[in-house]
MIMARTI-18733 format. One record per residue (C-alpha): residue number from 1; y, z, x. Coordinates in nm, 4 decimals. Example, Ala and Ser with C-alpha at 12.3 -4.5 7.8 and 13.67 -1.06 7.14 Angstrom:
# MIMARTI-18733
PT, seq, y, z, x
PT, 1, -0.4500, 0.7800, 1.2300;
PT, 2, -0.1060, 0.7140, 1.3670;
END
This chain:
# MIMARTI-18733
PT, seq, y, z, x
PT, 1, -1.7267, 2.8998, -6.8873;
PT, 2, -1.7565, 2.8640, -6.4726;
PT, 3, -1.8761, 3.0902, -6.2492;
PT, 4, -1.8613, 3.0475, -5.8548;
PT, 5, -2.1257, 2.8361, -5.9022;
PT, 6, -1.9761, 2.6039, -6.1935;
PT, 7, -1.6596, 2.5746, -5.9818;
PT, 8, -1.8211, 2.4580, -5.6829;
PT, 9, -1.6946, 2.7204, -5.4151;
PT, 10, -1.8323, 2.6895, -5.0760;
PT, 11, -1.6138, 2.9595, -4.9389;
PT, 12, -1.6799, 3.3372, -4.7966;
PT, 13, -1.6845, 3.6463, -5.0672;
PT, 14, -1.4177, 3.8564, -5.0945;
PT, 15, -1.4951, 4.1809, -5.1789;
PT, 16, -1.7005, 4.1541, -5.5296;
PT, 17, -1.4707, 3.8925, -5.6538;
PT, 18, -1.5184, 3.5095, -5.5461;
PT, 19, -1.3662, 3.2984, -5.5544;
PT, 20, -1.0403, 3.3986, -5.4482;
PT, 21, -0.7317, 3.3339, -5.7319;
PT, 22, -0.6196, 2.9914, -5.5798;
PT, 23, -0.9338, 2.8365, -5.5325;
PT, 24, -0.9980, 2.9457, -5.9263;
PT, 25, -0.6708, 2.7718, -6.0029;
PT, 26, -0.7119, 2.4687, -5.7784;
PT, 27, -1.0799, 2.3800, -5.9801;
PT, 28, -0.9560, 2.4186, -6.2954;
PT, 29, -0.6614, 2.2361, -6.2349;
PT, 30, -0.9419, 1.9349, -6.0650;
PT, 31, -1.1947, 2.0318, -6.4018;
PT, 32, -0.9809, 2.0628, -6.6840;
PT, 33, -0.6512, 1.9380, -6.5991;
PT, 34, -0.7034, 1.5764, -6.5274;
PT, 35, -0.4635, 1.3251, -6.6067;
PT, 36, -0.5014, 1.1958, -6.9417;
PT, 37, -0.6702, 1.5295, -7.0452;
PT, 38, -0.5771, 1.6835, -7.4057;
PT, 39, -0.3765, 2.0102, -7.3698;
PT, 40, -0.6310, 2.3250, -7.3292;
PT, 41, -0.6003, 2.6391, -7.3971;
PT, 42, -0.7586, 2.8994, -7.1208;
PT, 43, -0.8208, 3.2514, -7.0434;
PT, 44, -0.8670, 3.2761, -6.6548;
PT, 45, -0.9628, 3.5742, -6.5416;
PT, 46, -0.7761, 3.5904, -6.1721;
PT, 47, -0.9667, 3.8992, -6.0132;
PT, 48, -0.9232, 3.8894, -5.5962;
PT, 49, -0.5577, 3.9666, -5.6905;
PT, 50, -0.6594, 4.2388, -5.9306;
PT, 51, -0.9197, 4.4423, -5.7984;
PT, 52, -0.7658, 4.7797, -5.6297;
PT, 53, -0.7961, 4.8666, -5.2651;
PT, 54, -0.9906, 4.5401, -5.1101;
PT, 55, -0.7628, 4.2698, -4.9107;
PT, 56, -0.6287, 3.9576, -5.0932;
PT, 57, -0.7681, 3.6601, -4.9080;
PT, 58, -0.4635, 3.4544, -4.7267;
PT, 59, -0.3040, 3.1314, -4.9226;
PT, 60, -0.3786, 2.8377, -4.8065;
PT, 61, -0.1898, 2.5166, -4.8872;
PT, 62, -0.2781, 2.3738, -5.2008;
PT, 63, -0.4295, 2.0513, -5.0819;
PT, 64, -0.6642, 2.1921, -4.8047;
PT, 65, -0.8280, 2.4118, -5.1185;
PT, 66, -1.0819, 2.1762, -5.1289;
PT, 67, -1.4493, 2.3732, -5.2113;
PT, 68, -1.3531, 2.6956, -5.0795;
PT, 69, -1.5077, 2.6379, -4.6894;
PT, 70, -1.0844, 2.6366, -4.5667;
PT, 71, -1.1404, 3.0333, -4.6582;
PT, 72, -1.4453, 3.0708, -4.3938;
PT, 73, -1.3568, 3.2459, -4.0815;
PT, 74, -0.9563, 3.3670, -4.2355;
PT, 75, -0.9578, 3.7244, -4.2780;
PT, 76, -0.7193, 3.8768, -4.5509;
PT, 77, -0.4862, 4.1310, -4.4416;
PT, 78, -0.5628, 4.5267, -4.3817;
PT, 79, -0.3821, 4.8110, -4.3167;
PT, 80, -0.3130, 4.8757, -3.9841;
PT, 81, -0.3017, 5.2807, -3.9873;
PT, 82, -0.5950, 5.4257, -4.1445;
PT, 83, -0.6424, 5.7873, -4.2105;
PT, 84, -0.8715, 6.0026, -4.0450;
PT, 85, -1.1723, 5.9660, -4.2740;
PT, 86, -1.0674, 5.7401, -4.4984;
PT, 87, -1.0590, 5.3405, -4.5310;
PT, 88, -0.7824, 5.1549, -4.5006;
PT, 89, -0.8006, 4.9286, -4.8661;
PT, 90, -0.6100, 5.1722, -5.1058;
PT, 91, -0.3397, 5.2463, -4.8791;
PT, 92, -0.3045, 4.8426, -4.7950;
PT, 93, -0.3328, 4.7334, -5.1498;
PT, 94, -0.0360, 5.0588, -5.2704;
PT, 95, 0.1429, 4.8747, -5.0179;
PT, 96, 0.1178, 4.5609, -5.1135;
PT, 97, 0.2505, 4.6138, -5.4673;
PT, 98, 0.5920, 4.7576, -5.3405;
END
């Protein structure tokens, strides 16, 4: 079982979910799918794209994923309009899903 620490993630937190899905998949490829590695069955929870009402981290080029530090300073997209007295995450998530 791998957590962010075991995957070597050195990037920022996005919501409670860290690392971003793209990093999780890249680390799985790097750790478990090296050339010559036998086939493997895996269950990989992808959290950053499935947590409601939170911004989704931006995608980066696969060759740039590295240790995740590429995500530092990158902001996830957010909703542009804010209803009075309400946050923007849920509205952005709903609009993203359409």
